[in-house]
C-alpha positions as CSV (number, residue, x, y, z in Angstrom):
1,M,-19.5,51.2,-32.8
2,S,-17.4,48.4,-34.0
3,D,-18.4,45.7,-36.5
4,K,-16.5,43.1,-34.5
5,K,-18.5,40.3,-33.0
6,P,-17.8,39.7,-29.3
7,E,-15.3,36.9,-28.7
8,S,-16.9,33.7,-27.6
9,L,-16.2,32.7,-24.1
10,F,-15.4,29.1,-23.7
11,I,-15.6,27.5,-20.3
12,T,-13.6,24.4,-20.1
13,H,-14.2,21.7,-17.6
14,H,-11.0,20.8,-15.8
15,V,-11.1,17.8,-13.6
16,I,-8.6,17.9,-10.8
17,M,-7.3,14.5,-10.0
18,Q,-6.5,13.5,-6.5
19,F,-3.9,10.9,-7.4
20,D,-0.8,11.2,-9.6
21,K,-0.7,7.5,-10.4
22,H,-3.7,5.5,-11.7
23,Y,-3.6,1.7,-12.1
24,T,-5.5,-0.4,-14.6
25,L,-7.0,-3.6,-13.1
26,E,-4.4,-5.6,-14.9
27,E,-1.5,-3.5,-13.5
28,A,-2.9,-3.7,-9.9
29,N,-3.5,-7.5,-10.1
30,A,0.1,-7.9,-11.4
31,L,1.4,-6.2,-8.2
32,L,-0.5,-8.4,-5.8
33,P,2.1,-11.2,-5.4
34,W,4.6,-8.5,-4.4
35,V,2.1,-6.8,-2.1
36,R,1.2,-10.1,-0.5
37,R,4.9,-10.9,0.2
38,I,5.4,-7.4,1.8
39,F,2.4,-8.0,4.1
40,E,3.5,-11.5,5.0
41,R,6.8,-10.1,6.1
42,V,5.2,-7.2,8.0
43,H,2.9,-9.6,9.8
44,Q,5.9,-11.8,10.6
45,V,7.8,-8.9,12.2
46,A,4.7,-7.6,13.9
47,A,4.1,-11.1,15.4
48,Q,7.3,-10.6,17.4
49,L,6.1,-7.4,18.9
50,P,4.5,-7.4,22.4
51,P,0.6,-7.4,22.3
52,E,0.4,-3.7,22.9
53,F,2.2,-3.2,19.6
54,H,0.1,-5.5,17.5
55,L,-1.5,-4.0,14.4
56,N,-4.0,-1.7,16.1
57,P,-4.5,2.0,15.4
58,K,-1.9,3.1,17.9
59,A,0.7,0.7,16.4
60,E,-0.3,1.7,12.8
61,Q,0.3,5.4,13.8
62,A,3.7,4.5,15.1
63,I,4.5,2.6,11.9
64,H,3.4,5.6,9.8
65,E,5.6,7.9,11.8
66,H,8.6,5.5,11.4
67,S,7.9,5.0,7.7
68,S,7.9,8.7,7.1
69,S,11.4,8.9,8.6
70,T,14.2,8.0,6.2
71,L,16.5,7.4,9.2
72,L,16.3,3.7,9.6
73,S,18.9,2.4,12.0
74,D,21.8,0.5,10.3
75,H,20.6,-2.8,11.7
76,A,17.0,-2.2,10.6
77,R,18.2,-1.1,7.2
78,A,20.3,-4.3,6.8
79,L,17.3,-6.4,7.9
80,K,15.0,-4.6,5.5
81,S,17.4,-5.3,2.7
82,G,17.7,-8.9,3.8
83,L,13.9,-9.3,4.0
84,Q,13.5,-7.8,0.5
85,A,16.0,-10.3,-0.8
86,W,14.3,-13.1,1.1
87,M,11.0,-12.2,-0.6
88,H,12.6,-12.8,-3.9
89,D,14.1,-16.2,-3.0
90,V,11.9,-17.9,-0.4
91,A,13.6,-21.3,-1.1
92,E,16.8,-20.2,0.7
93,I,16.1,-21.7,4.1
94,P,19.4,-20.9,5.9
95,R,19.0,-17.2,5.0
96,Q,15.4,-17.3,6.4
97,I,16.6,-18.8,9.7
98,A,19.3,-16.2,10.0
99,L,16.8,-13.4,9.3
100,E,14.3,-14.8,11.9
101,E,17.1,-14.9,14.5
102,S,18.1,-11.3,13.6
103,L,14.5,-10.2,13.9
104,R,14.3,-11.5,17.4
105,K,17.3,-9.4,18.4
106,L,15.7,-6.1,17.3
107,T,14.2,-3.7,19.8
108,N,10.5,-3.0,19.4
109,E,11.3,0.4,18.0
110,Q,13.6,-1.2,15.4
111,K,10.9,-3.7,14.5
112,L,8.5,-0.8,14.0
113,E,11.1,0.9,11.8
114,L,11.5,-2.2,9.7
115,I,7.7,-2.5,9.3
116,G,7.5,1.1,8.4
117,G,10.3,0.7,5.8
118,L,8.6,-2.2,4.2
119,L,5.3,-0.4,4.0
120,Q,7.0,2.7,2.6
121,G,7.8,0.7,-0.5
122,V,4.1,0.0,-1.0
123,I,3.2,3.7,-0.4
124,E,5.9,4.8,-2.9
125,H,4.1,2.9,-5.6
126,G,1.0,5.1,-5.0
127,I,-0.9,2.3,-3.2
128,I,-3.0,3.4,-0.3
129,I,-2.7,1.3,2.9
130,Q,-6.0,1.3,4.7
131,D,-5.5,-1.4,7.3
132,V,-2.1,-3.1,7.9
133,G,-3.6,-6.0,9.9
134,R,-6.0,-7.0,7.2
135,G,-3.7,-6.1,4.3
136,L,-6.4,-3.7,3.1
137,I,-5.2,-1.5,0.3
138,D,-6.6,0.7,-2.5
139,F,-5.1,1.2,-5.9
140,P,-6.2,4.6,-7.5
141,A,-7.7,4.0,-10.9
142,L,-9.8,5.6,-13.5
143,A,-13.2,4.2,-14.5
144,G,-15.8,6.0,-16.6
145,G,-13.7,9.1,-16.5
146,D,-13.8,9.3,-12.7
147,E,-11.2,8.4,-10.1
148,V,-12.1,5.3,-8.2
149,L,-10.2,2.9,-5.9
150,L,-9.6,-0.7,-6.7
151,C,-10.0,-2.3,-3.3
152,Y,-8.1,-5.3,-2.1
153,Q,-7.5,-7.2,1.1
154,L,-5.4,-10.3,1.7
155,A,-8.5,-12.4,2.2
156,D,-9.4,-11.7,-1.4
157,G,-6.7,-14.1,-2.6
158,D,-4.8,-13.5,-5.8
159,R,-6.9,-10.9,-7.5
160,I,-8.9,-7.8,-6.9
161,L,-12.5,-8.5,-6.4
162,A,-14.0,-5.1,-5.6
163,W,-13.8,-1.3,-6.2
164,H,-15.4,1.8,-4.6
165,D,-15.8,5.5,-5.1
166,L,-13.2,7.7,-3.5
167,H,-15.5,8.5,-0.5
168,A,-17.5,5.3,-0.2
169,G,-14.9,3.4,1.8
170,F,-14.9,-0.3,2.4
171,A,-18.6,-0.4,3.1
172,G,-19.2,0.9,-0.4
173,R,-17.4,-1.9,-2.1
174,Q,-18.9,-3.1,-5.4
175,A,-18.0,-6.2,-7.4
176,I,-15.2,-5.6,-9.8
177,E,-17.6,-6.8,-12.6
178,H,-19.5,-3.5,-12.1
179,L,-16.5,-1.3,-12.6
180,P,-17.5,1.4,-15.2
181,Q,-15.6,1.4,-18.4
């Protein structure tokens, strides 16, 4: 028999995170002006679509299909670039008028491509789009050692007012003041 003591077994607790990117409340709030401009442009383009394309689940599915494709038409790509520039310099009225006229010339499919391309920029930041029509989004965050979602919709104004657990959804929103540290 050996005089050796049995080696201790250590069980470590590994938490598997669902999201790669986590925002602080300050970081998420700082992105809201940009997010709001994106949704303003998305809604502007969507308003030029026929009623059957307005931001309903069917249209949102089509948008997601187009946003996952990197093959934007040349015209839609140019308009996306123009819209992004427009979002940075809203005071440039002649450019706005030209862009609005260009938007009217797009086919419905091209408009969906453009919307998808704009939303893809939001998605690439790790922001979860829940409802395009309401501008409802979630920012993954850490609170009290757990993953949570900082919940925002356009109607909330210029700052995030609520959060919820990963599986609680919109109905489980809690005031941001109750976010665990």
